[in-house]
N, C-alpha and C positions, 0 to 999 in steps of 0.2 A: 569552600567547605570541604572537609575531609569526607571521603566516601568509604563505605564498607562493602566489599564484594563477597559474594557467596558462590562458590563453585560446587555444584551438585554433581555427584556421579550419576551415570545413566541408571534409571530405575524403570519401573513398569510404565509403559505408554498405552493409553487407551484411546483408540481412534474416535473422532468426533461422531462417527455414525454408530459407535458402540455405546454402552452405558457408562457414563462418566461417574467418577467417585461421588457417592451420595452423602448429602448432609441433611439432617433433620433435627431441629431443635437445638443442636449443638454442632460444633465443627471441631476439626483437629488442627491445632496450631503446631507447625513444624518447629522443633527445637534444634539447637545447634548440634546435638549429638545424634540427630536422626530419629529420635523417639517422638511420639505424639502426645499431646496433652489435651484433654477435653476441656473446652472453654464454653461457658454459657452463651447462647445466642443473644446478640445485642441489637438486633434490628438490621436495617439495610439502607444504603444510600441508593439514589437513582443511578442508572447506568446508561451510557450512550455508547454504541458500537460504531467504529469507523473501519470499513473494509480496506483491502489493499488494492494493488494494481489488478485490473480486470475483475474486481470483486463486486462491482455494481452492475445491475442490469442496464442496458441501453435500449432505447425505443426510437422509432422513426415514424414520421407521418409524411406522406407524399402529396403534393398539390401541383399537378401538371409538371412532373419531373422533366427537366430538359436534358437532352443528349444522353439517353439511356444507352448502355453499351450494346444491347441487342434487342430484338423485337420481343423477347420473352419477358423483359423487365417491365413491371407495372409502372405507370406514370402517376397514378393516383390511388390512394386508399382513404378510407373514411374514418379511421381511428388510429390511435397509437398502437404500434406493433413491435414486439421484441425483436431486436437484431443482435443482442448479446445476452446470453450465449446463443450461438448460431443454431437454428433449427436444422434437422436432418434434410429437409427439403432444399435448403440453400446449399447443401453439399453437392448437389448435382452440378457437374461441370458447366452446364449451360447457364446456371444461375449464380455461380460464384461471383462473376463480374458485377451482376446486379446488386448483390449483397455488399461487395466491396465499395461500390459507389455510395451506398447509404451510410456505411459506418465510418468511412474515412473523412478526415478534416484536414484543412491546410491553413497555415498561418498567413494572414494578410498583414504584412508589415505596415501598409498604408493606413488601414483601418484599426490595426491593433487588435484584431479578433481572429479566432479560429472560425473558419467558414467551411460549409459543405463543398464537395467537389462540383456540384451542379446546382443551379437554381431549382426551386421546387422541392428541395429536400430539407427537412427540419428534424434534427435528432436531439436527444436529451437523455439524462439518466432517469430511470424510473423513480419518481418521488415516493416517499413513504418508507415505512419499516421494511416491507417485503423486498424493496429494491436492493437492499443490502444483505438480505438473508439467503436468497436463492438466486441462481442465475437462470433457472428454468425448472420445469416440473420434476426433473430427475437429477438436478445438480444442486445439492445443498452446499452452502458456504458457512454461514454462521448460525443457521437455524438450530442445529443440535445444542449449541451452547445456550441459546435463548430458551429453548424448550426445557433444558435442565434447570435454568434459573427460575423458570415459571413453575415447574413441578415441585422443586425442592425448597424454594424460598418464597413462593407466592408472588413473583413479579408479574406485572400486567403490562402488556404491550400498549404503548401510547400513554401510560400513566407514569410508571417509574422505570420503564424499559423502552428505549428509543434507539434509533439508528440514523446515521447520516450517509446515504449514498452520495456519490459525486461522479462527475464525468472524468474517468481515469485516463482518457485520451488527452485531456488538457493539462495545464500546468499552472503555476502561480499567477501567470499573466492573466488567466481567466478566472481562477477561483477567487482572487482578491478584489475583483471589480465590484463596484457598488451594485447591489442587487444580486450578487453572485452567491455561490454556495457557502462562502464564509459568513455572509450576512444571514443566510438561511439557517446555518448551524447555530449561530449566536442566538437567533430568535427561538430555535427549538430548545436549546439548553435553558434559556430564561423561562420559557413557558413551562418546561418540565419541573424546574426547581421552584418557581414562584407558585405553582399550583399545589404544592405539597403543604400540609398544615405546619410542619416544622421547617419548611424551606431549606431542607438539607441540600448541600451542594452535590454536584454530580461526580461520578467516577467515569472517566473516559477510557474505554478499552479499544486499542487499535492493533492492527496486524500489518506487517510489511510496509508498503508505501503509505498506508494509513498513519503510520507513526510520524514521519516527517510532515505529512499533510496536516495533522493536528498540531504538531509542534510549531509549524509555521503560523497557523491560526493563532496560537497562544502568543507567539513572539511578536507578530506584526499587526494583528487585527483587533485585539482587545487590550484594555488597560489593566494595570496591576490591581486596581480596585475591583474591577469586574472579575478578575480571576480569583481574588480573595473571597468574593461573595459566591461565585457560581461553580468553582472547580475544587473538588475535594482531593482527587488524585488522578494522575495520568498513568495508565497501566499499558506500557508499550511491549508488544510481543513481536520479536524478529524485526524491529524497526530498522529500515534502510536509511540510517541517518547520515551517511556520507557516501552512498553510491554502491553499485554492484558492477562487476566486470561483465556480467551478462548483458547489461544495457548497451555498451559499445559493440558487443558481439552481435546482437540482433540488428543494430544499425548497419554494421559493415558486412555481416555474413548471413543475415536473415535468420529464420527460425528453423534452419535445417538440422539443428542438433536434436530436435524433438522427434521421437519415433511415432509411428502410427498415423501420421498426417498424410492424406492423399497428396500426390505431387501437384495436382492442379490447384489445391487449396494452399499449399506451401507458398507458391509464387504470390498469391493474393496477400497472405499474412506477411510475407517479406516486404511487400510494398507498404503495407500498413505500418510496419515497425519503423520504416524510415521516415514517417511523417509525424509521429506522435511527439508532442511536447513533453509528456510525462517521461518518456524514455530518455530524452536529453536531460531532464531535471535530475534523474537518478544516476547520471554518469559518476564515476569515481571522482571524489573531490579531494583537493590537495590538503585539506584539513586532516584527512586520515592517511592519504597515500603519499603525500610529499613528493619527493623526486623519484619515486619508484616508477620504472617504465611500465605502462599499462599495455601499450601496443609496441611490439618490437618488429623491426625489419632490418634487412642488411643495409639499406640506405640510411635509416635513422630510427631512433626510438621516440615515442611520444609519452610524456608523463601525463598525469591527470590534468595539469594546467595547460597542456598542449593538445588536448583532444579536439578542440575546435579546429585547429589546423588540420588534424587528421580527417575530420569530416569534410572540410573544404577540398582536401586532396582527392576525395571520391565524389566531389560535386554535390554533397548533401548540404546545401546552403540553408535550408529551413531549420534543421536541427542545430547547425552551427550558430545560427542567429539566436535561437531560443536558449541554447546552452549559455551563451554570453549574456543574454538578457536576464536570466534567472540565477546566475552563479552566486550572487550575493544573498540569495534567499535559500541557501542550502548549507549544510555543514554547521559548524559551531557558530559562524557569524550570523546565521539566519534562523536557527532552530531552538536555541536555549529557551525552554518553556516557562521557567520561573514559577513552577508549581511542584508539589511533592510528586516524584516520579519513580516508578518501578520499571527497570530495564531488563526484560527477559530476553536472553539470547542463547542459541546453541553454539557448540564448537566441537572440534574433533572430527569434522566431516570434510572430505576433499571438496574444494570449491575453486572455481575459476579465479586465478590471481593475476594472470597476464595472458596476452594473446600474441603469438609469434606468427607473423604472416610471411616469413621467409624473405625472398629478395625484394618484393614490392607489395605495397598495400593496394589492394584492388577490391572493389565491391563484389560480393558474392563468393569470394574466396574463403575456404574454411581454414582457419588457422590451427596451429598446434597450440593446445591449451596448457598453460603452466599452472599447476594446481597449488593451492595454499590452504591454510586452516580457515574453517568457516562453518556454515550450516547447510552447505550444498548449493546455496544461492548467493549469499552475501559473505564476504571475508570478515574476519573478526575485527579488523581495523575499522571497518565501517559500523558494524554492529555496536562496538564499544564506544563510539562517539556519544551514544546515549549515556553511557556511564560517566563520560567526561562533563556532562551537563552539571554534575555536582561540584566541579571546580569553577563554575562560572555563575552560580546562583546561590542564594541563601537557603532556599528550601531544600530539604533532604532528597537525595537520589539513592536508590537501592538497586544495585546491579546484581542480577542472578544469572549465572552461566550454567547451562545444563549440557554435560558432555554427551557427544554422539547423538544429539538431537537435531533434526532437520528444520529448515525454514518454516514449512507449513505444519510439520508434525508437532512443533513446540506448543501450538495452541491447544492441543488435546492432551498434552503431557500432564500426568496426575499432579506433579509438583507445581506446574503452572496454574492448574485449576484450583488446587488447594490454596495457593497464595492469593489468587484472585478472589476467592470466596472470603478469605480473611480480610481483604481490603474492603469489599463492598458490604460486608456485614459489620464493619467498624472495629474488628478485633485488632487490626493493625492501623 
C-alpha cells in the first residue's frame, strides 16, 4: 500500500511534567498548511499504554535467598518490594551487590527460561496500571499523559484507560510463552473492549521498545479476526523497530557513557547490561542497516548480521544465543502489525550510528562513536521501519517525522499529543 509521509518542522515542545495542550468539548485538527480547524468532539475509544525499555516497575520477594553477596543482604522478606527503579538506600556501596543479585536474570538454555541468579529470589514486573505509570514516588513516566486524558476527556483508569507493564529484562522467548505477558495483555484488551456498551476497539499507545513489543504481539500472538474486532489503531512513538546502536554499545562497553552515576554502581549496571535478553533483541537488524558496519576494528568490521560473532569474540555467549534465537522476531519479518498504524519519530538529532573500537574489540573499551541522523537514541533507518509497514500490509500506515525532536521528548511534543487526541477521539 502507498504511504503518505508528513515531515513537521520543530515547533513548541511541552514537557510531560508541564501542562499539555488542552482540549475541552472540541479539538484542533492539524491541516496541511499548519493552520488548525475546530472539530466537534466525537467521543473516545479506550486506550492501552505500553511503556518502553526500563519503563515498568520491577518487584522482588525473597524466600531464604541462597549465596547472598555479603552479610548485609537480606535472605527473606514478607512482601513484594520494588527493585526498579532503585531506591536511594540501595545506592550504598555495601548494598549494590545485594540489589544486583535480585534484579539480574540469566538465560537457561536447558530449561528455556530466564532464571534468577540465586535460589530463593523471585522477581516480576509490578502488575496493574501503576506499574507502567511511575517507576517510584518521584519518577513519573506515563502518568502525566494519563492525568491529562482523565482531566480533559474523562477517561477512567481501569474502565477505558489501561496499561500493560512487562518485564523489560526479558525478550520474546519469555513474553510469548503460554500464560505470559502476551496472554495477559490479550485478556486485558478483551476485557476493556467487551465491557463497553458499544464495544469500541482499543487504541494502543506505545513508546520506544514498547513499539516492537506490541507489534510482535499483533504479528505473532493474535489472529487477523481478533485484531479486526479489538484493535482500532496502533500509535507508535519513537518505536525501535529495527534496533539501536546503543544496544551493542552497552553490551560491549557498559553504561559508562552516562553521567552522574557513581562508579561503584556503574560496574553493577555494566554487568546487568551484558545479561539482558531485551538488549540483544533490539540490536541493529539487517532489515534497516544492511551491510553497513556497526562495529569497526582494524582487524575486521561487523555488520548487523555479524553482531553475534562480535558477542562471542568478547565471550558474551548468553546474548549471542538470545540474539540468534529471536532474530526472526524483529524487523520487518517479525513486526508488521496489520492494523492501522501511526508512526511518530524524531530526526535531525546526532545519534550513534557505528562504533569504532580501534585495533581490537575488547569488553569494557570505550569506542569512538560515529554519529548519524536520528532522535539521539535510535537512527532514522530503524525508526522508519515502522513507516515501511505500509508496504507490507493492507491497513494504512501514517508516518509523521518531527525535526529536532528527541527519543523521549517526542512523547510530550504538542504535535504528537494533538495527533494522538485526534485518534482516540475518533476524528482521524
